[in-house]
SEDO-40211 format. One record per residue (C-alpha): residue in three letters; x, y, z. Coordinates in steps of 0.2 Angstrom, whole numbers, plus 5000, padded with zeros to 4 digits. Layout:
<atoms>
<atom code="ALA" east="X" north="Y" up="Z"/>
...
</atoms>
This chain:
<atoms>
<atom code="UNK" east="5000" north="5000" up="5000"/>
<atom code="UNK" east="5006" north="5017" up="4996"/>
<atom code="UNK" east="5005" north="5030" up="5009"/>
<atom code="UNK" east="4999" north="5047" up="5004"/>
<atom code="UNK" east="5006" north="5065" up="5010"/>
<atom code="UNK" east="4995" north="5066" up="5023"/>
<atom code="UNK" east="5000" north="5050" up="5031"/>
<atom code="UNK" east="5018" north="5056" up="5034"/>
<atom code="UNK" east="5024" north="5069" up="5047"/>
<atom code="UNK" east="5033" north="5084" up="5042"/>
<atom code="UNK" east="5050" north="5076" up="5049"/>
<atom code="UNK" east="5046" north="5059" up="5038"/>
<atom code="UNK" east="5043" north="5071" up="5022"/>
<atom code="UNK" east="5059" north="5080" up="5025"/>
<atom code="UNK" east="5069" north="5064" up="5028"/>
<atom code="UNK" east="5064" north="5056" up="5012"/>
<atom code="UNK" east="5067" north="5072" up="5003"/>
<atom code="UNK" east="5085" north="5075" up="5010"/>
<atom code="UNK" east="5088" north="5056" up="5006"/>
<atom code="UNK" east="5083" north="5057" up="4988"/>
<atom code="UNK" east="5093" north="5073" up="4986"/>
<atom code="UNK" east="5109" north="5063" up="4994"/>
<atom code="UNK" east="5105" north="5050" up="4982"/>
<atom code="UNK" east="5106" north="5061" up="4967"/>
<atom code="UNK" east="5121" north="5069" up="4974"/>
<atom code="UNK" east="5130" north="5053" up="4975"/>
<atom code="UNK" east="5125" north="5048" up="4957"/>
<atom code="UNK" east="5133" north="5066" up="4952"/>
<atom code="UNK" east="5148" north="5062" up="4961"/>
<atom code="UNK" east="5151" north="5045" up="4952"/>
<atom code="UNK" east="5149" north="5053" up="4936"/>
<atom code="UNK" east="5161" north="5067" up="4941"/>
<atom code="UNK" east="5174" north="5055" up="4947"/>
<atom code="UNK" east="5172" north="5045" up="4930"/>
<atom code="UNK" east="5174" north="5062" up="4921"/>
<atom code="UNK" east="5191" north="5066" up="4930"/>
<atom code="UNK" east="5198" north="5048" up="4928"/>
<atom code="UNK" east="5194" north="5048" up="4909"/>
<atom code="UNK" east="5202" north="5067" up="4908"/>
<atom code="UNK" east="5218" north="5060" up="4917"/>
<atom code="UNK" east="5221" north="5047" up="4902"/>
<atom code="UNK" east="5234" north="5050" up="4890"/>
<atom code="UNK" east="5219" north="5049" up="4877"/>
<atom code="UNK" east="5203" north="5053" up="4885"/>
<atom code="UNK" east="5187" north="5048" up="4876"/>
<atom code="UNK" east="5178" north="5065" up="4874"/>
<atom code="UNK" east="5162" north="5056" up="4870"/>
<atom code="UNK" east="5162" north="5048" up="4886"/>
<atom code="UNK" east="5166" north="5064" up="4895"/>
<atom code="UNK" east="5152" north="5073" up="4887"/>
<atom code="UNK" east="5139" north="5058" up="4890"/>
<atom code="UNK" east="5144" north="5059" up="4909"/>
<atom code="UNK" east="5144" north="5078" up="4910"/>
<atom code="UNK" east="5127" north="5077" up="4902"/>
<atom code="UNK" east="5120" north="5066" up="4915"/>
<atom code="UNK" east="5126" north="5076" up="4929"/>
<atom code="UNK" east="5117" north="5091" up="4921"/>
<atom code="UNK" east="5102" north="5081" up="4920"/>
<atom code="UNK" east="5104" north="5073" up="4938"/>
<atom code="UNK" east="5105" north="5091" up="4943"/>
<atom code="UNK" east="5089" north="5096" up="4934"/>
<atom code="UNK" east="5080" north="5082" up="4942"/>
<atom code="UNK" east="5085" north="5087" up="4959"/>
<atom code="UNK" east="5080" north="5104" up="4955"/>
<atom code="UNK" east="5063" north="5100" up="4949"/>
<atom code="UNK" east="5059" north="5089" up="4965"/>
<atom code="UNK" east="5049" north="5095" up="4977"/>
<atom code="UNK" east="5049" north="5093" up="4996"/>
<atom code="UNK" east="5032" north="5084" up="4995"/>
<atom code="UNK" east="5034" north="5076" up="4977"/>
<atom code="UNK" east="5030" north="5058" up="4982"/>
<atom code="UNK" east="5032" north="5052" up="4963"/>
<atom code="UNK" east="5049" north="5061" up="4961"/>
<atom code="UNK" east="5056" north="5054" up="4977"/>
<atom code="UNK" east="5050" north="5036" up="4975"/>
<atom code="UNK" east="5058" north="5037" up="4958"/>
<atom code="UNK" east="5076" north="5042" up="4964"/>
<atom code="UNK" east="5074" north="5028" up="4978"/>
<atom code="UNK" east="5069" north="5015" up="4964"/>
<atom code="UNK" east="5081" north="5021" up="4951"/>
<atom code="UNK" east="5097" north="5026" up="4959"/>
<atom code="UNK" east="5094" north="5016" up="4976"/>
<atom code="UNK" east="5100" north="4999" up="4969"/>
<atom code="UNK" east="5114" north="5006" up="4959"/>
<atom code="UNK" east="5122" north="5016" up="4975"/>
<atom code="UNK" east="5118" north="5000" up="4986"/>
<atom code="UNK" east="5128" north="4990" up="4973"/>
<atom code="UNK" east="5142" north="5002" up="4972"/>
<atom code="UNK" east="5143" north="5003" up="4992"/>
<atom code="UNK" east="5145" north="4984" up="4992"/>
<atom code="UNK" east="5157" north="4984" up="4979"/>
<atom code="UNK" east="5169" north="4996" up="4989"/>
<atom code="UNK" east="5166" north="4986" up="5006"/>
<atom code="UNK" east="5172" north="4971" up="4997"/>
<atom code="UNK" east="5187" north="4980" up="4990"/>
<atom code="UNK" east="5193" north="4989" up="5006"/>
<atom code="UNK" east="5188" north="4977" up="5019"/>
</atoms>
């Protein structure tokens, strides 16, 4: 069952919104890291760099458009980026300890 906005407290809505913002920022950070790693190569691929830069721009626009109580947008962030970020965290944990 999906909760409605009125079933959440202000703090719960704020927590969801801030968590979604953080998820988008983490996705942007991943792309930014890839850009810098590619730029550091002897022969960087400008197409990859342009794609990752465009994705950063799109993510930033998505975050800017997301409202505090925009459940659909927040759920989209959780469903779309959550699995990607959890997998990245699991890989990092395996690599570092």
